CHARMM internal coordinates of N, CA and C (Angstrom, degrees):
IC EDIT
DIST 1 N 1 CA 1.4777
DIST 1 CA 1 C 1.5400
ANGL 1 N 1 CA 1 C 109.95
DIST 1 C 2 N 1.2333
ANGL 1 CA 1 C 2 N 116.99
DIHE 1 N 1 CA 1 C 2 N 134.61
DIST 2 N 2 CA 1.4313
ANGL 1 C 2 N 2 CA 120.04
DIHE 1 CA 1 C 2 N 2 CA 175.39
DIST 2 CA 2 C 1.5276
ANGL 2 N 2 CA 2 C 114.04
DIHE 1 C 2 N 2 CA 2 C -73.44
DIST 2 C 3 N 1.3303
ANGL 2 CA 2 C 3 N 113.69
DIHE 2 N 2 CA 2 C 3 N 147.84
DIST 3 N 3 CA 1.4990
ANGL 2 C 3 N 3 CA 118.46
DIHE 2 CA 2 C 3 N 3 CA -177.84
DIST 3 CA 3 C 1.4579
ANGL 3 N 3 CA 3 C 110.06
DIHE 2 C 3 N 3 CA 3 C -131.34
DIST 3 C 4 N 1.3025
ANGL 3 CA 3 C 4 N 119.50
DIHE 3 N 3 CA 3 C 4 N 151.14
DIST 4 N 4 CA 1.4873
ANGL 3 C 4 N 4 CA 123.83
DIHE 3 CA 3 C 4 N 4 CA -179.22
DIST 4 CA 4 C 1.5239
ANGL 4 N 4 CA 4 C 113.33
DIHE 3 C 4 N 4 CA 4 C -70.23
DIST 4 C 5 N 1.3030
ANGL 4 CA 4 C 5 N 118.20
DIHE 4 N 4 CA 4 C 5 N 144.02
DIST 5 N 5 CA 1.4598
ANGL 4 C 5 N 5 CA 122.27
DIHE 4 CA 4 C 5 N 5 CA 173.84
DIST 5 CA 5 C 1.5120
ANGL 5 N 5 CA 5 C 104.62
DIHE 4 C 5 N 5 CA 5 C -131.20
DIST 5 C 6 N 1.3485
ANGL 5 CA 5 C 6 N 114.82
DIHE 5 N 5 CA 5 C 6 N 116.17
DIST 6 N 6 CA 1.4971
ANGL 5 C 6 N 6 CA 122.44
DIHE 5 CA 5 C 6 N 6 CA -175.50
DIST 6 CA 6 C 1.5126
ANGL 6 N 6 CA 6 C 111.22
DIHE 5 C 6 N 6 CA 6 C -92.47
DIST 6 C 7 N 1.3119
ANGL 6 CA 6 C 7 N 121.76
DIHE 6 N 6 CA 6 C 7 N 14.64
DIST 7 N 7 CA 1.3992
ANGL 6 C 7 N 7 CA 122.72
DIHE 6 CA 6 C 7 N 7 CA 177.51
DIST 7 CA 7 C 1.4930
ANGL 7 N 7 CA 7 C 111.27
DIHE 6 C 7 N 7 CA 7 C -53.28
DIST 7 C 8 N 1.3690
ANGL 7 CA 7 C 8 N 123.69
DIHE 7 N 7 CA 7 C 8 N -45.19
DIST 8 N 8 CA 1.4165
ANGL 7 C 8 N 8 CA 121.35
DIHE 7 CA 7 C 8 N 8 CA 174.33
DIST 8 CA 8 C 1.4894
ANGL 8 N 8 CA 8 C 117.70
DIHE 7 C 8 N 8 CA 8 C -53.53
DIST 8 C 9 N 1.2991
ANGL 8 CA 8 C 9 N 115.08
DIHE 8 N 8 CA 8 C 9 N -30.91
DIST 9 N 9 CA 1.5399
ANGL 8 C 9 N 9 CA 120.54
DIHE 8 CA 8 C 9 N 9 CA 179.94
DIST 9 CA 9 C 1.4248
ANGL 9 N 9 CA 9 C 109.12
DIHE 8 C 9 N 9 CA 9 C -64.51
DIST 9 C 10 N 1.3645
ANGL 9 CA 9 C 10 N 117.68
DIHE 9 N 9 CA 9 C 10 N -45.95
DIST 10 N 10 CA 1.4850
ANGL 9 C 10 N 10 CA 121.82
DIHE 9 CA 9 C 10 N 10 CA -173.68
DIST 10 CA 10 C 1.5444
ANGL 10 N 10 CA 10 C 108.21
DIHE 9 C 10 N 10 CA 10 C -70.92
DIST 10 C 11 N 1.3125
ANGL 10 CA 10 C 11 N 119.31
DIHE 10 N 10 CA 10 C 11 N -35.71
DIST 11 N 11 CA 1.4679
ANGL 10 C 11 N 11 CA 123.44
DIHE 10 CA 10 C 11 N 11 CA 174.53
DIST 11 CA 11 C 1.5684
ANGL 11 N 11 CA 11 C 110.08
DIHE 10 C 11 N 11 CA 11 C -63.81
DIST 11 C 12 N 1.2850
ANGL 11 CA 11 C 12 N 114.88
DIHE 11 N 11 CA 11 C 12 N -47.89
DIST 12 N 12 CA 1.5017
ANGL 11 C 12 N 12 CA 120.56
DIHE 11 CA 11 C 12 N 12 CA -176.88
DIST 12 CA 12 C 1.5463
ANGL 12 N 12 CA 12 C 107.82
DIHE 11 C 12 N 12 CA 12 C -65.33
DIST 12 C 13 N 1.3096
ANGL 12 CA 12 C 13 N 119.25
DIHE 12 N 12 CA 12 C 13 N -42.00
DIST 13 N 13 CA 1.4634
ANGL 12 C 13 N 13 CA 120.57
DIHE 12 CA 12 C 13 N 13 CA 176.89
DIST 13 CA 13 C 1.5065
ANGL 13 N 13 CA 13 C 113.35
DIHE 12 C 13 N 13 CA 13 C -64.71
DIST 13 C 14 N 1.3388
ANGL 13 CA 13 C 14 N 118.91
DIHE 13 N 13 CA 13 C 14 N -37.60
DIST 14 N 14 CA 1.4043
ANGL 13 C 14 N 14 CA 120.88
DIHE 13 CA 13 C 14 N 14 CA 175.20
DIST 14 CA 14 C 1.5514
ANGL 14 N 14 CA 14 C 115.00
DIHE 13 C 14 N 14 CA 14 C -64.56
DIST 14 C 15 N 1.3445
ANGL 14 CA 14 C 15 N 113.22
DIHE 14 N 14 CA 14 C 15 N -39.18
DIST 15 N 15 CA 1.4515
ANGL 14 C 15 N 15 CA 120.62
DIHE 14 CA 14 C 15 N 15 CA 173.94
DIST 15 CA 15 C 1.4707
ANGL 15 N 15 CA 15 C 115.80
DIHE 14 C 15 N 15 CA 15 C -61.26
DIST 15 C 16 N 1.3120
ANGL 15 CA 15 C 16 N 114.93
DIHE 15 N 15 CA 15 C 16 N -30.66
DIST 16 N 16 CA 1.4975
ANGL 15 C 16 N 16 CA 125.59
DIHE 15 CA 15 C 16 N 16 CA -178.36
DIST 16 CA 16 C 1.5437
ANGL 16 N 16 CA 16 C 111.22
DIHE 15 C 16 N 16 CA 16 C -97.89
DIST 16 C 17 N 1.2974
ANGL 16 CA 16 C 17 N 120.23
DIHE 16 N 16 CA 16 C 17 N 4.26
DIST 17 N 17 CA 1.4135
ANGL 16 C 17 N 17 CA 128.50
DIHE 16 CA 16 C 17 N 17 CA -177.00
DIST 17 CA 17 C 1.4783
ANGL 17 N 17 CA 17 C 112.99
DIHE 16 C 17 N 17 CA 17 C 52.86
DIST 17 C 18 N 1.3624
ANGL 17 CA 17 C 18 N 115.71
DIHE 17 N 17 CA 17 C 18 N 49.60
DIST 18 N 18 CA 1.4744
ANGL 17 C 18 N 18 CA 123.60
DIHE 17 CA 17 C 18 N 18 CA 175.52
DIST 18 CA 18 C 1.4500
ANGL 18 N 18 CA 18 C 109.36
DIHE 17 C 18 N 18 CA 18 C -113.89
DIST 18 C 19 N 1.3915
ANGL 18 CA 18 C 19 N 115.66
DIHE 18 N 18 CA 18 C 19 N 148.87
DIST 19 N 19 CA 1.4388
ANGL 18 C 19 N 19 CA 121.33
DIHE 18 CA 18 C 19 N 19 CA 179.86
DIST 19 CA 19 C 1.5716
ANGL 19 N 19 CA 19 C 108.57
DIHE 18 C 19 N 19 CA 19 C -119.43
DIST 19 C 20 N 1.2266
ANGL 19 CA 19 C 20 N 115.40
DIHE 19 N 19 CA 19 C 20 N 166.04
DIST 20 N 20 CA 1.5153
ANGL 19 C 20 N 20 CA 121.07
DIHE 19 CA 19 C 20 N 20 CA 178.92
DIST 20 CA 20 C 1.5172
ANGL 20 N 20 CA 20 C 108.92
DIHE 19 C 20 N 20 CA 20 C -57.37
DIST 20 C 21 N 1.3282
ANGL 20 CA 20 C 21 N 118.75
DIHE 20 N 20 CA 20 C 21 N -37.19
DIST 21 N 21 CA 1.4831
ANGL 20 C 21 N 21 CA 121.80
DIHE 20 CA 20 C 21 N 21 CA 178.98
DIST 21 CA 21 C 1.5505
ANGL 21 N 21 CA 21 C 109.13
DIHE 20 C 21 N 21 CA 21 C -63.17
DIST 21 C 22 N 1.2408
ANGL 21 CA 21 C 22 N 119.12
DIHE 21 N 21 CA 21 C 22 N -29.16
DIST 22 N 22 CA 1.4426
ANGL 21 C 22 N 22 CA 122.51
DIHE 21 CA 21 C 22 N 22 CA 179.27
DIST 22 CA 22 C 1.5565
ANGL 22 N 22 CA 22 C 110.42
DIHE 21 C 22 N 22 CA 22 C -64.93
DIST 22 C 23 N 1.3417
ANGL 22 CA 22 C 23 N 115.21
DIHE 22 N 22 CA 22 C 23 N -37.05
DIST 23 N 23 CA 1.4195
ANGL 22 C 23 N 23 CA 121.51
DIHE 22 CA 22 C 23 N 23 CA 175.32
DIST 23 CA 23 C 1.4744
ANGL 23 N 23 CA 23 C 113.04
DIHE 22 C 23 N 23 CA 23 C -59.85
DIST 23 C 24 N 1.3558
ANGL 23 CA 23 C 24 N 115.06
DIHE 23 N 23 CA 23 C 24 N -44.47
DIST 24 N 24 CA 1.4515
ANGL 23 C 24 N 24 CA 121.42
DIHE 23 CA 23 C 24 N 24 CA 177.89
DIST 24 CA 24 C 1.5681
ANGL 24 N 24 CA 24 C 111.46
DIHE 23 C 24 N 24 CA 24 C -64.13
DIST 24 C 25 N 1.3746
ANGL 24 CA 24 C 25 N 113.38
DIHE 24 N 24 CA 24 C 25 N -45.30
DIST 25 N 25 CA 1.4285
ANGL 24 C 25 N 25 CA 117.74
DIHE 24 CA 24 C 25 N 25 CA -174.70
DIST 25 CA 25 C 1.4833
ANGL 25 N 25 CA 25 C 115.31
DIHE 24 C 25 N 25 CA 25 C -75.84
DIST 25 C 26 N 1.3730
ANGL 25 CA 25 C 26 N 115.12
DIHE 25 N 25 CA 25 C 26 N -47.16
DIST 26 N 26 CA 1.4739
ANGL 25 C 26 N 26 CA 120.31
DIHE 25 CA 25 C 26 N 26 CA -176.23
DIST 26 CA 26 C 1.5415
ANGL 26 N 26 CA 26 C 112.79
DIHE 25 C 26 N 26 CA 26 C -76.39
DIST 26 C 27 N 1.3789
ANGL 26 CA 26 C 27 N 115.27
DIHE 26 N 26 CA 26 C 27 N -39.83
DIST 27 N 27 CA 1.4852
ANGL 26 C 27 N 27 CA 119.88
DIHE 26 CA 26 C 27 N 27 CA -172.70
DIST 27 CA 27 C 1.5522
ANGL 27 N 27 CA 27 C 112.35
DIHE 26 C 27 N 27 CA 27 C -102.53
DIST 27 C 28 N 1.2933
ANGL 27 CA 27 C 28 N 115.83
DIHE 27 N 27 CA 27 C 28 N -12.67
DIST 28 N 28 CA 1.4067
ANGL 27 C 28 N 28 CA 117.60
DIHE 27 CA 27 C 28 N 28 CA -176.57
DIST 28 CA 28 C 1.5812
ANGL 28 N 28 CA 28 C 111.72
DIHE 27 C 28 N 28 CA 28 C 71.67
DIST 28 C 29 N 1.3132
ANGL 28 CA 28 C 29 N 113.92
DIHE 28 N 28 CA 28 C 29 N 24.21
DIST 29 N 29 CA 1.4820
ANGL 28 C 29 N 29 CA 120.74
DIHE 28 CA 28 C 29 N 29 CA 179.14
DIST 29 CA 29 C 1.4653
ANGL 29 N 29 CA 29 C 113.17
DIHE 28 C 29 N 29 CA 29 C -70.30
DIST 29 C 30 N 1.3554
ANGL 29 CA 29 C 30 N 118.37
DIHE 29 N 29 CA 29 C 30 N 133.49
DIST 30 N 30 CA 1.4323
ANGL 29 C 30 N 30 CA 120.22
DIHE 29 CA 29 C 30 N 30 CA -174.30
DIST 30 CA 30 C 1.5528
ANGL 30 N 30 CA 30 C 107.32
DIHE 29 C 30 N 30 CA 30 C -73.84
DIST 30 C 31 N 1.3046
ANGL 30 CA 30 C 31 N 116.91
DIHE 30 N 30 CA 30 C 31 N 158.23
DIST 31 N 31 CA 1.4436
ANGL 30 C 31 N 31 CA 122.80
DIHE 30 CA 30 C 31 N 31 CA 174.45
DIST 31 CA 31 C 1.5625
ANGL 31 N 31 CA 31 C 113.76
DIHE 30 C 31 N 31 CA 31 C -65.42
DIST 31 C 32 N 1.2994
ANGL 31 CA 31 C 32 N 114.02
DIHE 31 N 31 CA 31 C 32 N -28.43
DIST 32 N 32 CA 1.5098
ANGL 31 C 32 N 32 CA 117.15
DIHE 31 CA 31 C 32 N 32 CA 175.76
DIST 32 CA 32 C 1.5001
ANGL 32 N 32 CA 32 C 113.13
DIHE 31 C 32 N 32 CA 32 C -69.98
DIST 32 C 33 N 1.3134
ANGL 32 CA 32 C 33 N 116.83
DIHE 32 N 32 CA 32 C 33 N -36.77
DIST 33 N 33 CA 1.5005
ANGL 32 C 33 N 33 CA 117.92
DIHE 32 CA 32 C 33 N 33 CA 174.13
DIST 33 CA 33 C 1.4881
ANGL 33 N 33 CA 33 C 110.71
DIHE 32 C 33 N 33 CA 33 C -65.93
DIST 33 C 34 N 1.3098
ANGL 33 CA 33 C 34 N 118.48
DIHE 33 N 33 CA 33 C 34 N -43.32
DIST 34 N 34 CA 1.5145
ANGL 33 C 34 N 34 CA 119.54
DIHE 33 CA 33 C 34 N 34 CA -179.93
DIST 34 CA 34 C 1.5343
ANGL 34 N 34 CA 34 C 107.34
DIHE 33 C 34 N 34 CA 34 C -64.21
DIST 34 C 35 N 1.3084
ANGL 34 CA 34 C 35 N 118.10
DIHE 34 N 34 CA 34 C 35 N -41.19
DIST 35 N 35 CA 1.4173
ANGL 34 C 35 N 35 CA 122.85
DIHE 34 CA 34 C 35 N 35 CA 177.31
DIST 35 CA 35 C 1.5373
ANGL 35 N 35 CA 35 C 112.26
DIHE 34 C 35 N 35 CA 35 C -55.71
DIST 35 C 36 N 1.2844
ANGL 35 CA 35 C 36 N 114.14
DIHE 35 N 35 CA 35 C 36 N -44.95
DIST 36 N 36 CA 1.5834
ANGL 35 C 36 N 36 CA 119.85
DIHE 35 CA 35 C 36 N 36 CA 176.05
DIST 36 CA 36 C 1.4877
ANGL 36 N 36 CA 36 C 109.49
DIHE 35 C 36 N 36 CA 36 C -57.22
DIST 36 C 37 N 1.3348
ANGL 36 CA 36 C 37 N 118.06
DIHE 36 N 36 CA 36 C 37 N -45.59
DIST 37 N 37 CA 1.4638
ANGL 36 C 37 N 37 CA 119.00
DIHE 36 CA 36 C 37 N 37 CA -179.24
DIST 37 CA 37 C 1.4895
ANGL 37 N 37 CA 37 C 112.26
DIHE 36 C 37 N 37 CA 37 C -69.81
DIST 37 C 38 N 1.3367
ANGL 37 CA 37 C 38 N 120.82
DIHE 37 N 37 CA 37 C 38 N -33.47
DIST 38 N 38 CA 1.4080
ANGL 37 C 38 N 38 CA 121.94
DIHE 37 CA 37 C 38 N 38 CA 179.79
DIST 38 CA 38 C 1.5697
ANGL 38 N 38 CA 38 C 108.12
DIHE 37 C 38 N 38 CA 38 C -67.59
DIST 38 C 39 N 1.3597
ANGL 38 CA 38 C 39 N 115.90
DIHE 38 N 38 CA 38 C 39 N -29.83
DIST 39 N 39 CA 1.4515
ANGL 38 C 39 N 39 CA 121.62
DIHE 38 CA 38 C 39 N 39 CA 179.24
DIST 39 CA 39 C 1.4921
ANGL 39 N 39 CA 39 C 115.00
DIHE 38 C 39 N 39 CA 39 C -98.16
DIST 39 C 40 N 1.3307
ANGL 39 CA 39 C 40 N 117.26
DIHE 39 N 39 CA 39 C 40 N 15.64
DIST 40 N 40 CA 1.4745
ANGL 39 C 40 N 40 CA 125.23
DIHE 39 CA 39 C 40 N 40 CA 178.18
DIST 40 CA 40 C 1.4911
ANGL 40 N 40 CA 40 C 114.99
DIHE 39 C 40 N 40 CA 40 C 51.01
DIST 40 C 41 N 1.3241
ANGL 40 CA 40 C 41 N 111.89
DIHE 40 N 40 CA 40 C 41 N 48.20
DIST 41 N 41 CA 1.5003
ANGL 40 C 41 N 41 CA 119.02
DIHE 40 CA 40 C 41 N 41 CA 176.39
DIST 41 CA 41 C 1.5382
ANGL 41 N 41 CA 41 C 106.16
DIHE 40 C 41 N 41 CA 41 C -108.84
DIST 41 C 42 N 1.3520
ANGL 41 CA 41 C 42 N 112.49
DIHE 41 N 41 CA 41 C 42 N 163.10
DIST 42 N 42 CA 1.4408
ANGL 41 C 42 N 42 CA 121.94
DIHE 41 CA 41 C 42 N 42 CA -176.40
DIST 42 CA 42 C 1.5578
ANGL 42 N 42 CA 42 C 109.43
DIHE 41 C 42 N 42 CA 42 C -67.51
DIST 42 C 43 N 1.3271
ANGL 42 CA 42 C 43 N 116.24
DIHE 42 N 42 CA 42 C 43 N 138.34
DIST 43 N 43 CA 1.4146
ANGL 42 C 43 N 43 CA 124.82
DIHE 42 CA 42 C 43 N 43 CA 168.16
DIST 43 CA 43 C 1.5860
ANGL 43 N 43 CA 43 C 111.30
DIHE 42 C 43 N 43 CA 43 C -125.54
DIST 43 C 44 N 1.2338
ANGL 43 CA 43 C 44 N 117.15
DIHE 43 N 43 CA 43 C 44 N 164.41
DIST 44 N 44 CA 1.4501
ANGL 43 C 44 N 44 CA 118.48
DIHE 43 CA 43 C 44 N 44 CA 179.87
DIST 44 CA 44 C 1.5090
ANGL 44 N 44 CA 44 C 115.33
DIHE 43 C 44 N 44 CA 44 C -63.39
DIST 44 C 45 N 1.3432
ANGL 44 CA 44 C 45 N 115.96
DIHE 44 N 44 CA 44 C 45 N 146.43
DIST 45 N 45 CA 1.4517
ANGL 44 C 45 N 45 CA 119.66
DIHE 44 CA 44 C 45 N 45 CA -179.10
DIST 45 CA 45 C 1.5400
ANGL 45 N 45 CA 45 C 110.87
DIHE 44 C 45 N 45 CA 45 C -59.07
DIST 45 C 46 N 1.3420
ANGL 45 CA 45 C 46 N 115.75
DIHE 45 N 45 CA 45 C 46 N -33.14
DIST 46 N 46 CA 1.4764
ANGL 45 C 46 N 46 CA 119.54
DIHE 45 CA 45 C 46 N 46 CA 177.94
DIST 46 CA 46 C 1.5193
ANGL 46 N 46 CA 46 C 111.15
DIHE 45 C 46 N 46 CA 46 C -60.06
DIST 46 C 47 N 1.3595
ANGL 46 CA 46 C 47 N 117.38
DIHE 46 N 46 CA 46 C 47 N -34.08
DIST 47 N 47 CA 1.4537
ANGL 46 C 47 N 47 CA 120.52
DIHE 46 CA 46 C 47 N 47 CA 176.72
DIST 47 CA 47 C 1.4989
ANGL 47 N 47 CA 47 C 109.58
DIHE 46 C 47 N 47 CA 47 C -65.06
DIST 47 C 48 N 1.3331
ANGL 47 CA 47 C 48 N 115.61
DIHE 47 N 47 CA 47 C 48 N -44.90
DIST 48 N 48 CA 1.4938
ANGL 47 C 48 N 48 CA 119.69
DIHE 47 CA 47 C 48 N 48 CA -177.63
DIST 48 CA 48 C 1.5756
ANGL 48 N 48 CA 48 C 107.98
DIHE 47 C 48 N 48 CA 48 C -62.27
DIST 48 C 49 N 1.3511
ANGL 48 CA 48 C 49 N 117.08
DIHE 48 N 48 CA 48 C 49 N -42.68
DIST 49 N 49 CA 1.4387
ANGL 48 C 49 N 49 CA 121.82
DIHE 48 CA 48 C 49 N 49 CA -178.67
DIST 49 CA 49 C 1.5669
ANGL 49 N 49 CA 49 C 110.27
DIHE 48 C 49 N 49 CA 49 C -62.98
DIST 49 C 50 N 1.3530
ANGL 49 CA 49 C 50 N 115.36
DIHE 49 N 49 CA 49 C 50 N -41.53
DIST 50 N 50 CA 1.4141
ANGL 49 C 50 N 50 CA 121.27
DIHE 49 CA 49 C 50 N 50 CA 179.63
DIST 50 CA 50 C 1.5774
ANGL 50 N 50 CA 50 C 108.42
DIHE 49 C 50 N 50 CA 50 C -61.36
DIST 50 C 51 N 1.3535
ANGL 50 CA 50 C 51 N 118.16
DIHE 50 N 50 CA 50 C 51 N -38.79
DIST 51 N 51 CA 1.4044
ANGL 50 C 51 N 51 CA 121.12
DIHE 50 CA 50 C 51 N 51 CA -176.24
DIST 51 CA 51 C 1.4915
ANGL 51 N 51 CA 51 C 110.64
DIHE 50 C 51 N 51 CA 51 C -72.16
DIST 51 C 52 N 1.3205
ANGL 51 CA 51 C 52 N 116.36
DIHE 51 N 51 CA 51 C 52 N -41.05
DIST 52 N 52 CA 1.4786
ANGL 51 C 52 N 52 CA 119.47
DIHE 51 CA 51 C 52 N 52 CA 173.61
DIST 52 CA 52 C 1.5730
ANGL 52 N 52 CA 52 C 115.00
DIHE 51 C 52 N 52 CA 52 C -58.68
DIST 52 C 53 N 1.2703
ANGL 52 CA 52 C 53 N 110.60
DIHE 52 N 52 CA 52 C 53 N -40.86
DIST 53 N 53 CA 1.5227
ANGL 52 C 53 N 53 CA 115.44
DIHE 52 CA 52 C 53 N 53 CA 177.29
DIST 53 CA 53 C 1.5201
ANGL 53 N 53 CA 53 C 111.20
DIHE 52 C 53 N 53 CA 53 C -65.18
DIST 53 C 54 N 1.2803
ANGL 53 CA 53 C 54 N 113.54
DIHE 53 N 53 CA 53 C 54 N -48.66
DIST 54 N 54 CA 1.5121
ANGL 53 C 54 N 54 CA 123.54
DIHE 53 CA 53 C 54 N 54 CA -178.82
DIST 54 CA 54 C 1.5446
ANGL 54 N 54 CA 54 C 111.46
DIHE 53 C 54 N 54 CA 54 C -59.27
DIST 54 C 55 N 1.3505
ANGL 54 CA 54 C 55 N 117.21
DIHE 54 N 54 CA 54 C 55 N -43.18
DIST 55 N 55 CA 1.4272
ANGL 54 C 55 N 55 CA 120.92
DIHE 54 CA 54 C 55 N 55 CA -177.86
DIST 55 CA 55 C 1.5173
ANGL 55 N 55 CA 55 C 111.43
DIHE 54 C 55 N 55 CA 55 C -97.28
DIST 55 C 56 N 1.3079
ANGL 55 CA 55 C 56 N 120.42
DIHE 55 N 55 CA 55 C 56 N 6.52
DIST 56 N 56 CA 1.4140
ANGL 55 C 56 N 56 CA 125.73
DIHE 55 CA 55 C 56 N 56 CA -177.73
DIST 56 CA 56 C 1.5520
ANGL 56 N 56 CA 56 C 113.77
DIHE 55 C 56 N 56 CA 56 C 41.04
DIST 56 C 57 N 1.3477
ANGL 56 CA 56 C 57 N 110.00
DIHE 56 N 56 CA 56 C 57 N 58.90
DIST 57 N 57 CA 1.4795
ANGL 56 C 57 N 57 CA 118.40
DIHE 56 CA 56 C 57 N 57 CA -177.97
DIST 57 CA 57 C 1.5521
ANGL 57 N 57 CA 57 C 110.44
DIHE 56 C 57 N 57 CA 57 C -142.44
DIST 57 C 58 N 1.3129
ANGL 57 CA 57 C 58 N 113.56
DIHE 57 N 57 CA 57 C 58 N 174.80
DIST 58 N 58 CA 1.4813
ANGL 57 C 58 N 58 CA 121.55
DIHE 57 CA 57 C 58 N 58 CA 179.33
DIST 58 CA 58 C 1.4558
ANGL 58 N 58 CA 58 C 111.34
DIHE 57 C 58 N 58 CA 58 C -89.58
DIST 58 C 59 N 1.3449
ANGL 58 CA 58 C 59 N 117.02
DIHE 58 N 58 CA 58 C 59 N 161.98
DIST 59 N 59 CA 1.4301
ANGL 58 C 59 N 59 CA 118.73
DIHE 58 CA 58 C 59 N 59 CA -176.43
DIST 59 CA 59 C 1.5299
ANGL 59 N 59 CA 59 C 116.75
DIHE 58 C 59 N 59 CA 59 C -58.17
DIST 59 C 60 N 1.3411
ANGL 59 CA 59 C 60 N 114.92
DIHE 59 N 59 CA 59 C 60 N -32.65
DIST 60 N 60 CA 1.4093
ANGL 59 C 60 N 60 CA 118.87
DIHE 59 CA 59 C 60 N 60 CA -179.42
DIST 60 CA 60 C 1.5480
ANGL 60 N 60 CA 60 C 112.64
DIHE 59 C 60 N 60 CA 60 C -68.16
DIST 60 C 61 N 1.3046
ANGL 60 CA 60 C 61 N 114.90
DIHE 60 N 60 CA 60 C 61 N -14.29
DIST 61 N 61 CA 1.5265
ANGL 60 C 61 N 61 CA 120.77
DIHE 60 CA 60 C 61 N 61 CA 175.02
DIST 61 CA 61 C 1.5479
ANGL 61 N 61 CA 61 C 112.25
DIHE 60 C 61 N 61 CA 61 C -85.20
DIST 61 C 62 N 1.3595
ANGL 61 CA 61 C 62 N 114.42
DIHE 61 N 61 CA 61 C 62 N -3.50
DIST 62 N 62 CA 1.3883
ANGL 61 C 62 N 62 CA 119.16
DIHE 61 CA 61 C 62 N 62 CA -178.30
DIST 62 CA 62 C 1.5091
ANGL 62 N 62 CA 62 C 112.95
DIHE 61 C 62 N 62 CA 62 C -114.64
DIST 62 C 63 N 1.3852
ANGL 62 CA 62 C 63 N 115.92
DIHE 62 N 62 CA 62 C 63 N -44.11
DIST 63 N 63 CA 1.4721
ANGL 62 C 63 N 63 CA 119.46
DIHE 62 CA 62 C 63 N 63 CA -175.78
DIST 63 CA 63 C 1.5693
ANGL 63 N 63 CA 63 C 108.50
DIHE 62 C 63 N 63 CA 63 C -148.49
DIST 63 C 64 N 1.2372
ANGL 63 CA 63 C 64 N 113.61
DIHE 63 N 63 CA 63 C 64 N 149.06
DIST 64 N 64 CA 1.4449
ANGL 63 C 64 N 64 CA 123.54
DIHE 63 CA 63 C 64 N 64 CA 175.10
DIST 64 CA 64 C 1.4902
ANGL 64 N 64 CA 64 C 108.77
DIHE 63 C 64 N 64 CA 64 C -130.75
DIST 64 C 65 N 1.2494
ANGL 64 CA 64 C 65 N 120.73
DIHE 64 N 64 CA 64 C 65 N 154.08
DIST 65 N 65 CA 1.4998
ANGL 64 C 65 N 65 CA 124.38
DIHE 64 CA 64 C 65 N 65 CA 179.74
DIST 65 CA 65 C 1.5153
ANGL 65 N 65 CA 65 C 107.53
DIHE 64 C 65 N 65 CA 65 C -105.22
DIST 65 C 66 N 1.3596
ANGL 65 CA 65 C 66 N 112.67
DIHE 65 N 65 CA 65 C 66 N 131.07
DIST 66 N 66 CA 1.5230
ANGL 65 C 66 N 66 CA 116.09
DIHE 65 CA 65 C 66 N 66 CA -179.80
DIST 66 CA 66 C 1.5461
ANGL 66 N 66 CA 66 C 104.72
DIHE 65 C 66 N 66 CA 66 C -129.10
DIST 66 C 67 N 1.3798
ANGL 66 CA 66 C 67 N 108.85
DIHE 66 N 66 CA 66 C 67 N 150.55
DIST 67 N 67 CA 1.5550
ANGL 66 C 67 N 67 CA 114.16
DIHE 66 CA 66 C 67 N 67 CA 178.52
DIST 67 CA 67 C 1.5268
ANGL 67 N 67 CA 67 C 109.00
DIHE 66 C 67 N 67 CA 67 C -60.59
DIST 67 C 68 N 1.3521
ANGL 67 CA 67 C 68 N 116.09
DIHE 67 N 67 CA 67 C 68 N 137.06
DIST 68 N 68 CA 1.4439
ANGL 67 C 68 N 68 CA 123.73
DIHE 67 CA 67 C 68 N 68 CA 176.43
DIST 68 CA 68 C 1.5786
ANGL 68 N 68 CA 68 C 110.86
DIHE 67 C 68 N 68 CA 68 C -74.90
DIST 68 C 69 N 1.2341
ANGL 68 CA 68 C 69 N 115.98
DIHE 68 N 68 CA 68 C 69 N 174.71
DIST 69 N 69 CA 1.4607
ANGL 68 C 69 N 69 CA 120.32
DIHE 68 CA 68 C 69 N 69 CA -178.38
DIST 69 CA 69 C 1.4851
ANGL 69 N 69 CA 69 C 109.67
DIHE 68 C 69 N 69 CA 69 C -93.56
END
COOR INIT
IC SEED 1 N 1 CA 1 C
IC BUILD
């Protein structure tokens, strides 16, 4: 089964000088949602859309799908 990999998100955020705390402050994102992304777990598609809008980027700059083990 394929699993999400949020490495592109952290790269995109670094390029735009954004921190995880900015997601909490600016988007009201919960720490549990951020924790899921840090641990490459699934989050709602609405979260992905919100991130794309916030960072003015495409979905591939937020998440990619990789084969699971």
